[in-house]
DOVOFI-447898 format. One record per residue (C-alpha): residue number from 1; x, y, z. Coordinates in nm, 2 decimals, padded with zeros to 4 digits. Layout:
<recs>
<rec><k>NUM</k><x>X</x><y>Y</y><z>Z</z></rec>
...
</recs>
This chain:
<recs>
<rec><k>1</k><x>05.56</x><y>13.90</y><z>15.85</z></rec>
<rec><k>2</k><x>05.60</x><y>13.56</y><z>15.72</z></rec>
<rec><k>3</k><x>05.81</x><y>13.47</y><z>15.45</z></rec>
<rec><k>4</k><x>05.66</x><y>13.35</y><z>15.10</z></rec>
<rec><k>5</k><x>05.68</x><y>13.30</y><z>14.76</z></rec>
<rec><k>6</k><x>05.67</x><y>13.61</y><z>14.55</z></rec>
<rec><k>7</k><x>05.34</x><y>13.63</y><z>14.37</z></rec>
<rec><k>8</k><x>05.46</x><y>13.65</y><z>14.05</z></rec>
<rec><k>9</k><x>05.67</x><y>13.32</y><z>14.10</z></rec>
<rec><k>10</k><x>05.36</x><y>13.16</y><z>14.26</z></rec>
<rec><k>11</k><x>05.19</x><y>13.26</y><z>13.96</z></rec>
<rec><k>12</k><x>05.41</x><y>13.11</y><z>13.72</z></rec>
<rec><k>13</k><x>05.41</x><y>12.75</y><z>13.89</z></rec>
<rec><k>14</k><x>05.16</x><y>12.66</y><z>13.71</z></rec>
<rec><k>15</k><x>05.24</x><y>12.72</y><z>13.37</z></rec>
<rec><k>16</k><x>05.56</x><y>12.58</y><z>13.48</z></rec>
<rec><k>17</k><x>05.73</x><y>12.68</y><z>13.14</z></rec>
<rec><k>18</k><x>05.63</x><y>13.06</y><z>13.17</z></rec>
<rec><k>19</k><x>05.92</x><y>13.23</y><z>13.29</z></rec>
<rec><k>20</k><x>05.84</x><y>13.46</y><z>13.63</z></rec>
<rec><k>21</k><x>05.84</x><y>13.79</y><z>13.65</z></rec>
<rec><k>22</k><x>06.19</x><y>13.96</y><z>13.85</z></rec>
<rec><k>23</k><x>06.16</x><y>14.00</y><z>14.19</z></rec>
<rec><k>24</k><x>06.30</x><y>14.34</y><z>14.23</z></rec>
<rec><k>25</k><x>06.62</x><y>14.46</y><z>14.39</z></rec>
<rec><k>26</k><x>06.59</x><y>14.41</y><z>14.77</z></rec>
<rec><k>27</k><x>06.76</x><y>14.62</y><z>15.04</z></rec>
<rec><k>28</k><x>07.10</x><y>14.50</y><z>15.09</z></rec>
<rec><k>29</k><x>07.09</x><y>14.26</y><z>15.38</z></rec>
<rec><k>30</k><x>07.28</x><y>14.48</y><z>15.64</z></rec>
<rec><k>31</k><x>06.99</x><y>14.74</y><z>15.57</z></rec>
<rec><k>32</k><x>06.72</x><y>14.50</y><z>15.66</z></rec>
<rec><k>33</k><x>06.75</x><y>14.29</y><z>15.93</z></rec>
<rec><k>34</k><x>06.51</x><y>14.31</y><z>16.20</z></rec>
<rec><k>35</k><x>06.29</x><y>14.56</y><z>16.05</z></rec>
<rec><k>36</k><x>06.06</x><y>14.27</y><z>15.94</z></rec>
<rec><k>37</k><x>05.92</x><y>14.32</y><z>16.26</z></rec>
<rec><k>38</k><x>05.72</x><y>14.60</y><z>16.43</z></rec>
<rec><k>39</k><x>05.83</x><y>14.71</y><z>16.78</z></rec>
<rec><k>40</k><x>05.73</x><y>14.50</y><z>17.06</z></rec>
<rec><k>41</k><x>05.41</x><y>14.61</y><z>17.20</z></rec>
<rec><k>42</k><x>05.30</x><y>14.37</y><z>17.44</z></rec>
<rec><k>43</k><x>05.45</x><y>14.23</y><z>17.74</z></rec>
<rec><k>44</k><x>05.72</x><y>13.91</y><z>17.74</z></rec>
<rec><k>45</k><x>05.41</x><y>13.73</y><z>17.88</z></rec>
<rec><k>46</k><x>05.21</x><y>13.71</y><z>17.57</z></rec>
<rec><k>47</k><x>05.26</x><y>13.40</y><z>17.37</z></rec>
<rec><k>48</k><x>05.33</x><y>13.51</y><z>17.03</z></rec>
<rec><k>49</k><x>05.47</x><y>13.83</y><z>17.12</z></rec>
<rec><k>50</k><x>05.72</x><y>13.99</y><z>16.89</z></rec>
<rec><k>51</k><x>05.99</x><y>14.12</y><z>17.12</z></rec>
<rec><k>52</k><x>06.27</x><y>14.36</y><z>17.04</z></rec>
<rec><k>53</k><x>06.55</x><y>14.43</y><z>17.20</z></rec>
<rec><k>54</k><x>06.94</x><y>14.57</y><z>17.21</z></rec>
<rec><k>55</k><x>07.22</x><y>14.30</y><z>17.12</z></rec>
<rec><k>56</k><x>07.35</x><y>14.37</y><z>17.46</z></rec>
<rec><k>57</k><x>07.01</x><y>14.29</y><z>17.65</z></rec>
<rec><k>58</k><x>06.95</x><y>13.99</y><z>17.37</z></rec>
<rec><k>59</k><x>07.21</x><y>13.79</y><z>17.48</z></rec>
<rec><k>60</k><x>07.18</x><y>13.81</y><z>17.83</z></rec>
<rec><k>61</k><x>06.86</x><y>13.66</y><z>17.79</z></rec>
<rec><k>62</k><x>07.00</x><y>13.35</y><z>17.66</z></rec>
<rec><k>63</k><x>07.05</x><y>13.07</y><z>17.89</z></rec>
<rec><k>64</k><x>07.39</x><y>12.95</y><z>17.95</z></rec>
<rec><k>65</k><x>07.44</x><y>12.54</y><z>17.96</z></rec>
<rec><k>66</k><x>07.75</x><y>12.30</y><z>17.83</z></rec>
<rec><k>67</k><x>07.63</x><y>12.11</y><z>17.50</z></rec>
<rec><k>68</k><x>07.53</x><y>11.79</y><z>17.45</z></rec>
<rec><k>69</k><x>07.59</x><y>11.62</y><z>17.13</z></rec>
<rec><k>70</k><x>07.58</x><y>11.27</y><z>17.21</z></rec>
<rec><k>71</k><x>07.33</x><y>11.09</y><z>17.00</z></rec>
<rec><k>72</k><x>07.28</x><y>11.35</y><z>16.75</z></rec>
<rec><k>73</k><x>07.17</x><y>11.26</y><z>16.45</z></rec>
<rec><k>74</k><x>07.09</x><y>11.50</y><z>16.13</z></rec>
<rec><k>75</k><x>06.79</x><y>11.24</y><z>16.06</z></rec>
<rec><k>76</k><x>06.64</x><y>11.40</y><z>16.39</z></rec>
<rec><k>77</k><x>06.48</x><y>11.69</y><z>16.17</z></rec>
<rec><k>78</k><x>06.30</x><y>11.60</y><z>15.92</z></rec>
<rec><k>79</k><x>06.39</x><y>11.82</y><z>15.59</z></rec>
<rec><k>80</k><x>06.27</x><y>11.94</y><z>15.35</z></rec>
<rec><k>81</k><x>05.93</x><y>11.89</y><z>15.39</z></rec>
<rec><k>82</k><x>05.62</x><y>12.05</y><z>15.18</z></rec>
<rec><k>83</k><x>05.70</x><y>12.37</y><z>15.22</z></rec>
<rec><k>84</k><x>05.41</x><y>12.64</y><z>15.33</z></rec>
<rec><k>85</k><x>05.23</x><y>12.60</y><z>14.99</z></rec>
<rec><k>86</k><x>05.17</x><y>12.19</y><z>14.93</z></rec>
<rec><k>87</k><x>05.08</x><y>12.21</y><z>14.67</z></rec>
<rec><k>88</k><x>05.28</x><y>12.43</y><z>14.42</z></rec>
<rec><k>89</k><x>05.60</x><y>12.09</y><z>14.38</z></rec>
<rec><k>90</k><x>05.85</x><y>12.35</y><z>14.59</z></rec>
<rec><k>91</k><x>05.92</x><y>12.18</y><z>14.89</z></rec>
<rec><k>92</k><x>06.06</x><y>12.40</y><z>15.17</z></rec>
<rec><k>93</k><x>06.43</x><y>12.46</y><z>15.02</z></rec>
<rec><k>94</k><x>06.29</x><y>12.54</y><z>14.71</z></rec>
<rec><k>95</k><x>06.08</x><y>12.82</y><z>14.86</z></rec>
<rec><k>96</k><x>06.31</x><y>12.94</y><z>15.05</z></rec>
<rec><k>97</k><x>06.55</x><y>13.00</y><z>14.73</z></rec>
<rec><k>98</k><x>06.23</x><y>13.16</y><z>14.54</z></rec>
<rec><k>99</k><x>06.13</x><y>13.39</y><z>14.83</z></rec>
<rec><k>100</k><x>06.51</x><y>13.52</y><z>14.87</z></rec>
<rec><k>101</k><x>06.58</x><y>13.58</y><z>14.47</z></rec>
<rec><k>102</k><x>06.69</x><y>13.92</y><z>14.38</z></rec>
<rec><k>103</k><x>06.59</x><y>13.85</y><z>14.01</z></rec>
<rec><k>104</k><x>06.31</x><y>13.56</y><z>14.01</z></rec>
<rec><k>105</k><x>06.44</x><y>13.23</y><z>13.81</z></rec>
<rec><k>106</k><x>06.19</x><y>13.03</y><z>13.57</z></rec>
<rec><k>107</k><x>06.01</x><y>12.77</y><z>13.78</z></rec>
<rec><k>108</k><x>05.93</x><y>12.46</y><z>13.54</z></rec>
<rec><k>109</k><x>05.82</x><y>12.14</y><z>13.63</z></rec>
<rec><k>110</k><x>05.91</x><y>11.96</y><z>13.96</z></rec>
<rec><k>111</k><x>06.02</x><y>12.31</y><z>14.09</z></rec>
<rec><k>112</k><x>06.34</x><y>12.30</y><z>13.82</z></rec>
<rec><k>113</k><x>06.49</x><y>12.61</y><z>13.88</z></rec>
<rec><k>114</k><x>06.67</x><y>12.81</y><z>13.60</z></rec>
<rec><k>115</k><x>06.81</x><y>13.16</y><z>13.56</z></rec>
<rec><k>116</k><x>06.78</x><y>13.45</y><z>13.80</z></rec>
<rec><k>117</k><x>07.02</x><y>13.57</y><z>14.10</z></rec>
<rec><k>118</k><x>07.13</x><y>13.57</y><z>14.47</z></rec>
<rec><k>119</k><x>07.32</x><y>13.80</y><z>14.71</z></rec>
<rec><k>120</k><x>07.49</x><y>13.50</y><z>14.94</z></rec>
<rec><k>121</k><x>07.50</x><y>13.74</y><z>15.28</z></rec>
<rec><k>122</k><x>07.78</x><y>13.54</y><z>15.42</z></rec>
<rec><k>123</k><x>08.02</x><y>13.64</y><z>15.16</z></rec>
<rec><k>124</k><x>07.89</x><y>13.90</y><z>15.01</z></rec>
<rec><k>125</k><x>07.84</x><y>13.75</y><z>14.67</z></rec>
<rec><k>126</k><x>07.61</x><y>13.75</y><z>14.37</z></rec>
<rec><k>127</k><x>07.53</x><y>13.38</y><z>14.27</z></rec>
<rec><k>128</k><x>07.34</x><y>13.34</y><z>13.94</z></rec>
<rec><k>129</k><x>07.30</x><y>12.96</y><z>13.95</z></rec>
<rec><k>130</k><x>07.06</x><y>12.79</y><z>14.18</z></rec>
<rec><k>131</k><x>07.24</x><y>12.50</y><z>14.20</z></rec>
<rec><k>132</k><x>07.52</x><y>12.72</y><z>14.36</z></rec>
<rec><k>133</k><x>07.29</x><y>12.79</y><z>14.69</z></rec>
<rec><k>134</k><x>07.29</x><y>12.56</y><z>15.00</z></rec>
<rec><k>135</k><x>07.01</x><y>12.71</y><z>15.25</z></rec>
<rec><k>136</k><x>07.11</x><y>12.68</y><z>15.57</z></rec>
<rec><k>137</k><x>06.93</x><y>12.67</y><z>15.90</z></rec>
<rec><k>138</k><x>07.10</x><y>12.98</y><z>16.06</z></rec>
<rec><k>139</k><x>07.16</x><y>12.77</y><z>16.41</z></rec>
<rec><k>140</k><x>07.27</x><y>12.46</y><z>16.25</z></rec>
<rec><k>141</k><x>07.07</x><y>12.17</y><z>16.34</z></rec>
<rec><k>142</k><x>07.37</x><y>12.01</y><z>16.51</z></rec>
<rec><k>143</k><x>07.42</x><y>12.34</y><z>16.73</z></rec>
<rec><k>144</k><x>07.03</x><y>12.31</y><z>16.79</z></rec>
<rec><k>145</k><x>07.06</x><y>11.97</y><z>16.92</z></rec>
<rec><k>146</k><x>07.33</x><y>12.12</y><z>17.13</z></rec>
<rec><k>147</k><x>07.13</x><y>12.39</y><z>17.28</z></rec>
<rec><k>148</k><x>06.79</x><y>12.22</y><z>17.33</z></rec>
<rec><k>149</k><x>06.74</x><y>12.28</y><z>17.72</z></rec>
<rec><k>150</k><x>06.46</x><y>12.02</y><z>17.73</z></rec>
<rec><k>151</k><x>06.50</x><y>11.69</y><z>17.42</z></rec>
<rec><k>152</k><x>06.24</x><y>11.83</y><z>17.17</z></rec>
<rec><k>153</k><x>05.99</x><y>11.60</y><z>17.01</z></rec>
<rec><k>154</k><x>05.98</x><y>11.50</y><z>16.63</z></rec>
<rec><k>155</k><x>05.75</x><y>11.72</y><z>16.54</z></rec>
<rec><k>156</k><x>05.90</x><y>12.04</y><z>16.72</z></rec>
<rec><k>157</k><x>06.23</x><y>11.92</y><z>16.51</z></rec>
<rec><k>158</k><x>06.08</x><y>11.93</y><z>16.17</z></rec>
<rec><k>159</k><x>05.89</x><y>12.28</y><z>16.28</z></rec>
<rec><k>160</k><x>06.22</x><y>12.45</y><z>16.32</z></rec>
<rec><k>161</k><x>06.42</x><y>12.26</y><z>16.00</z></rec>
<rec><k>162</k><x>06.13</x><y>12.41</y><z>15.79</z></rec>
<rec><k>163</k><x>06.05</x><y>12.72</y><z>16.00</z></rec>
<rec><k>164</k><x>05.95</x><y>13.03</y><z>15.73</z></rec>
<rec><k>165</k><x>05.72</x><y>13.18</y><z>15.99</z></rec>
<rec><k>166</k><x>06.03</x><y>13.36</y><z>16.06</z></rec>
<rec><k>167</k><x>06.28</x><y>13.50</y><z>15.80</z></rec>
<rec><k>168</k><x>06.58</x><y>13.45</y><z>16.02</z></rec>
<rec><k>169</k><x>06.55</x><y>13.06</y><z>16.03</z></rec>
<rec><k>170</k><x>06.66</x><y>12.95</y><z>15.71</z></rec>
<rec><k>171</k><x>06.92</x><y>13.13</y><z>15.45</z></rec>
<rec><k>172</k><x>07.00</x><y>13.08</y><z>15.10</z></rec>
<rec><k>173</k><x>07.42</x><y>13.13</y><z>15.06</z></rec>
<rec><k>174</k><x>07.67</x><y>13.04</y><z>14.84</z></rec>
<rec><k>175</k><x>07.73</x><y>12.65</y><z>14.90</z></rec>
<rec><k>176</k><x>08.08</x><y>12.71</y><z>14.96</z></rec>
<rec><k>177</k><x>08.02</x><y>12.99</y><z>15.28</z></rec>
<rec><k>178</k><x>07.77</x><y>12.71</y><z>15.43</z></rec>
<rec><k>179</k><x>08.05</x><y>12.46</y><z>15.38</z></rec>
<rec><k>180</k><x>08.28</x><y>12.68</y><z>15.52</z></rec>
<rec><k>181</k><x>08.07</x><y>12.74</y><z>15.83</z></rec>
<rec><k>182</k><x>07.93</x><y>12.38</y><z>15.90</z></rec>
<rec><k>183</k><x>07.77</x><y>12.33</y><z>16.23</z></rec>
<rec><k>184</k><x>08.00</x><y>12.62</y><z>16.39</z></rec>
<rec><k>185</k><x>07.89</x><y>12.88</y><z>16.66</z></rec>
<rec><k>186</k><x>07.98</x><y>13.24</y><z>16.68</z></rec>
<rec><k>187</k><x>08.27</x><y>13.15</y><z>16.88</z></rec>
<rec><k>188</k><x>08.39</x><y>12.90</y><z>16.62</z></rec>
<rec><k>189</k><x>08.34</x><y>13.09</y><z>16.25</z></rec>
<rec><k>190</k><x>08.22</x><y>13.42</y><z>16.15</z></rec>
<rec><k>191</k><x>08.08</x><y>13.55</y><z>15.79</z></rec>
<rec><k>192</k><x>08.41</x><y>13.64</y><z>15.57</z></rec>
<rec><k>193</k><x>08.20</x><y>13.97</y><z>15.49</z></rec>
<rec><k>194</k><x>08.24</x><y>14.19</y><z>15.78</z></rec>
<rec><k>195</k><x>08.02</x><y>14.41</y><z>15.73</z></rec>
<rec><k>196</k><x>07.76</x><y>14.12</y><z>15.80</z></rec>
<rec><k>197</k><x>07.89</x><y>14.04</y><z>16.16</z></rec>
<rec><k>198</k><x>07.62</x><y>14.26</y><z>16.36</z></rec>
<rec><k>199</k><x>07.32</x><y>14.12</y><z>16.13</z></rec>
<rec><k>200</k><x>07.46</x><y>13.76</y><z>16.15</z></rec>
<rec><k>201</k><x>07.49</x><y>13.78</y><z>16.51</z></rec>
<rec><k>202</k><x>07.17</x><y>13.98</y><z>16.63</z></rec>
<rec><k>203</k><x>06.99</x><y>13.71</y><z>16.39</z></rec>
<rec><k>204</k><x>07.20</x><y>13.43</y><z>16.56</z></rec>
<rec><k>205</k><x>07.06</x><y>13.54</y><z>16.89</z></rec>
<rec><k>206</k><x>06.71</x><y>13.62</y><z>16.79</z></rec>
<rec><k>207</k><x>06.66</x><y>13.27</y><z>16.62</z></rec>
<rec><k>208</k><x>06.80</x><y>13.10</y><z>16.92</z></rec>
<rec><k>209</k><x>06.54</x><y>13.32</y><z>17.14</z></rec>
<rec><k>210</k><x>06.25</x><y>13.22</y><z>16.93</z></rec>
<rec><k>211</k><x>06.32</x><y>12.87</y><z>17.00</z></rec>
<rec><k>212</k><x>06.39</x><y>12.87</y><z>17.35</z></rec>
<rec><k>213</k><x>06.77</x><y>12.75</y><z>17.29</z></rec>
<rec><k>214</k><x>07.07</x><y>12.79</y><z>17.52</z></rec>
<rec><k>215</k><x>07.41</x><y>12.93</y><z>17.45</z></rec>
<rec><k>216</k><x>07.73</x><y>12.75</y><z>17.58</z></rec>
<rec><k>217</k><x>07.99</x><y>13.01</y><z>17.77</z></rec>
<rec><k>218</k><x>08.21</x><y>13.06</y><z>17.44</z></rec>
<rec><k>219</k><x>07.93</x><y>13.17</y><z>17.23</z></rec>
<rec><k>220</k><x>07.80</x><y>13.37</y><z>17.48</z></rec>
<rec><k>221</k><x>08.13</x><y>13.55</y><z>17.53</z></rec>
<rec><k>222</k><x>08.21</x><y>13.60</y><z>17.13</z></rec>
<rec><k>223</k><x>07.83</x><y>13.75</y><z>17.07</z></rec>
<rec><k>224</k><x>07.91</x><y>13.96</y><z>17.36</z></rec>
<rec><k>225</k><x>08.23</x><y>14.05</y><z>17.25</z></rec>
<rec><k>226</k><x>08.08</x><y>14.12</y><z>16.88</z></rec>
<rec><k>227</k><x>07.77</x><y>14.35</y><z>17.05</z></rec>
<rec><k>228</k><x>08.02</x><y>14.56</y><z>17.17</z></rec>
<rec><k>229</k><x>08.07</x><y>14.72</y><z>16.82</z></rec>
<rec><k>230</k><x>07.69</x><y>14.67</y><z>16.71</z></rec>
<rec><k>231</k><x>07.53</x><y>14.94</y><z>16.97</z></rec>
<rec><k>232</k><x>07.28</x><y>15.02</y><z>16.72</z></rec>
<rec><k>233</k><x>07.19</x><y>14.67</y><z>16.66</z></rec>
<rec><k>234</k><x>06.86</x><y>14.59</y><z>16.76</z></rec>
<rec><k>235</k><x>06.70</x><y>14.20</y><z>16.80</z></rec>
<rec><k>236</k><x>06.34</x><y>14.13</y><z>16.73</z></rec>
<rec><k>237</k><x>06.20</x><y>13.81</y><z>16.72</z></rec>
<rec><k>238</k><x>05.86</x><y>13.61</y><z>16.77</z></rec>
<rec><k>239</k><x>05.86</x><y>13.30</y><z>17.00</z></rec>
<rec><k>240</k><x>05.82</x><y>12.97</y><z>16.83</z></rec>
<rec><k>241</k><x>05.43</x><y>12.80</y><z>16.92</z></rec>
</recs>
């Protein structure tokens, strides 16, 4: 399933002043992390096949390599682009915010958002002001650069930075929790909401598998340590084109 704007929110965009309808209350994040994709029914070698693995096995699929930060610049990853709908006036960031609203905001000219509410998974807080949200790259851009096994093209970096074809790559969270995380990997930072740790580790691994990214040894050990407490957690991902 691809992330998309709620139908009613999109319908409201051309009207500008018309309040968007409620998006409804989704399942808590802990209950829905990897049910968005059906279990894999095709062999791993098939391009685009959806794959489901236990967390331990998924961590073992990740290549291990030293990080390489030299030369990193955030501008290497063009974001935000025009999003999934190039005519709606909303860039990728705002489309993600709209898609993850618990209660949809009103959408005015220039995709200005007012009202609405969101649940920030990292710290289990409700946020009622879109201006207090950050859209986080689940695997931060600097970490992606560190983990690229071969240098990516500009097009692939832009594709990652704006990836809405997976529900995992981008997430709307409180600005405070995102600033706390910064560009840290799971060996250096985990969400303050302990109930989210299994989901966080699995989403991190799914994103790295989707984009064929490596882990360093400390990161791998941290993920394996988390997996010990997450025996029932499943990682499901679809390799990026």
